[in-house]
C-alpha positions in Angstrom: 107.0 99.7 81.9 108.8 99.3 85.2 108.4 95.7 86.3 109.5 96.6 89.9 106.8 99.1 90.3 104.3 96.7 88.8 105.2 94.1 91.3 105.3 96.3 94.3 102.0 98.1 93.3 100.4 94.8 92.5 101.4 93.2 95.8 100.2 96.3 97.8 96.8 96.2 95.9 96.4 92.6 96.6 97.1 93.1 100.3 94.8 96.1 100.6 92.2 94.3 98.6 92.3 91.2 100.6 92.1 93.1 103.9 89.1 95.3 102.4 87.3 92.0 101.5 87.9 90.3 104.9 86.6 93.4 106.7 83.5 94.1 104.4 82.6 90.6 103.0 83.8 88.6 105.9 82.6 90.9 108.7 80.8 94.3 108.3 78.6 93.3 105.4 78.6 89.5 105.8 74.8 89.6 106.4 74.3 90.3 102.7 75.2 86.7 101.9 72.6 85.4 104.1 69.8 86.8 101.9 67.9 84.5 99.8 68.4 82.7 97.6 71.4 81.1 99.3 73.6 80.2 96.5 77.0 80.3 98.4 79.2 77.3 99.1 79.5 76.2 102.8 82.1 78.3 104.7 84.2 75.3 105.4 84.4 74.4 101.7 85.3 78.0 100.9 88.1 78.0 103.3 89.6 74.8 102.0 93.3 75.2 101.3 92.9 74.7 97.5 90.2 77.3 97.2 92.0 79.9 99.4 95.2 79.4 97.3 93.4 79.4 94.1 91.5 82.5 94.8 94.7 84.4 96.2 96.6 83.5 93.0 93.9 84.8 90.8 93.5 88.0 92.9 97.4 88.6 92.8 97.3 88.1 89.0 94.4 90.5 88.7 96.2 93.2 90.7 99.4 92.8 88.5 97.2 93.2 85.4 95.5 96.2 86.9 98.9 97.8 87.5 100.4 96.7 84.1 97.5 98.3 82.2 97.8 101.4 84.1 101.5 101.5 83.2 100.7 100.9 79.7 97.9 103.5 79.2 98.8 106.0 81.9 100.0 108.6 79.3 96.4 108.9 78.1 94.8 109.3 81.5 94.3 113.0 82.6 95.6 114.3 86.0 98.7 113.4 87.9 99.4 111.1 90.9 96.5 110.1 93.1 94.0 111.9 90.9 95.2 110.1 87.7 95.1 106.8 89.5 91.6 107.3 90.8 90.5 108.3 87.4 91.9 105.1 86.0 90.1 103.1 88.9 86.8 104.8 87.9 87.3 103.9 84.3 88.0 100.3 85.1 85.0 100.3 87.2 82.7 101.8 84.6 84.0 99.4 81.9 84.6 96.2 83.6 82.6 96.0 86.8 79.5 98.1 86.5 78.4 96.8 83.1 79.3 93.2 84.1 77.8 93.1 87.6 74.7 95.2 86.9 73.4 92.6 84.6 73.6 89.7 86.8 70.1 89.9 88.1 68.9 89.3 84.5 70.6 85.9 84.1 71.2 84.7 87.7 69.0 84.0 90.6 70.8 86.4 93.0 69.6 88.9 95.6 69.5 92.3 94.2 71.0 93.5 97.5 74.2 91.5 96.8 74.5 92.9 93.4 74.1 96.6 94.7 76.6 95.8 97.4 79.2 94.4 94.8 78.8 97.4 92.6 79.4 99.8 95.5 82.2 97.7 97.0 84.0 97.5 93.5 83.7 101.1 93.1 85.5 101.7 96.4 88.2 99.0 95.8 88.9 100.4 92.4 89.3 103.9 93.5 91.7 102.8 96.3 93.6 100.6 94.0 93.9 103.5 91.5 95.0 105.8 94.3 97.7 103.3 95.3 99.0 103.0 91.6 98.9 106.7 91.2 101.0 107.2 94.4 103.6 104.6 93.2 103.8 105.9 89.7 103.5 109.6 90.4 103.5 110.7 86.8 
């Protein structure tokens, strides 16, 4: 495992993911969060310094873990470069995201549109993240 690559890829994924989230959740698709039931915190509370710092630290750690797991298992993933990275992103989405988010309406009072949006958004983000890792690792 190359710690330098993990750090570089993790930081890039975190930056890209944050920008993607701001553009999609914060602007283009922010209407999704207006659908009833309104279970979200007030925007001023969300933007409180402690919440912003905490969320970013967790997202950065998640990006580092995403890259570290790729580095650890990349030998078993078919393909090379971007294709290999995107395959990894798809696998992470199938195992981690799809199964977890798709079950939410069964135990939470949440708009189905939000769930569908999160599933699609997570697929796109995981494919982008995988492509970034694949480019940086190029194995």
